[in-house]
C-alpha angles and dihedrals in degrees: 000000000000090000091053092049091047091049092051091048092051091048093050091045091051092049091047092049090048092052091048090049092050091047091051091048092050091049092050092048092047091050092048094047092047090049097051092040090057093042095048098033093243108171096197146338145179117232135190124174115201124195124179090346095308129104108241096173131023125167145141119229134196129339136320089201121031095188093059097024092234110171122232110257141162090284096053115121115216123203115246094204110184093002083078087073087079089061090042091054090054089050091051092052090049088056088051089053088053089054092243089135142334133244091244095050116118112239091232087075089071105026115054101184099061124131112259095250091053096057099086093054111115132217090250090056091057092049094048096041090240097119097105089219121150120260116265092188091078085074095048093127091058126081114267093253092052092045090050094051091049098046090048087063095049122103122262110249097214142334113290115269097020101097146006116253119162115219142145096241092078097061092036087062093044088056092051090049091049090054091048097052100035107017087238132101121235087251090060092048091049094052093044099046106026103039130045118247090243094052106106094170092085124064123176112207120162093192107077090196091064118120110220124208109220127206089257088059092246118134123228129193108207099202146334095236121104120226138160110288112254094330097088127065 
């Protein structure tokens, strides 16, 4: 009888200790997330901590829309920003498979208003960020036409193919080329070839200020940063 009582006591104590440990972990995580959210002006996020294949912490923090104070939940869509370049690269290679252009083609074959020192840049240089072109993103608060006119006057950083330099100009140009050869943006190609028509979980919106209406009739503002509508990835 004593052994049974002792066993029950140990079991209850273990469960109690486990609950206290989980509670302490959750509190520490909450405090940390609140701290970095305040410090970095993060409006909301979804977090899962996985250990040994099991979820030990799962919680939604803050808001997906500050204007309407809509909390982040399991239906919230988060912008991928430059991670979308992975999808865009696949779209570019699909266009190559369709013989729309080749990796070694110079971009001047498809864009006729380029500065003289941009013309020998090849498609592969845009994809690999080895073009040496100036950064158009420094003019992100301008209209696309104004940004274009300004970046066209900027100095080339280095000869194409000599170095890696990540910038937004490369995929901005790829998108323009896609429109020229197929009459479709890279965003359109991505949605048509990499997601099923019935998949409503993915939305491609180049304008991060866009307010999206979700199936639940909630509104969600993706970001507060202005960028060129649908021409930047």
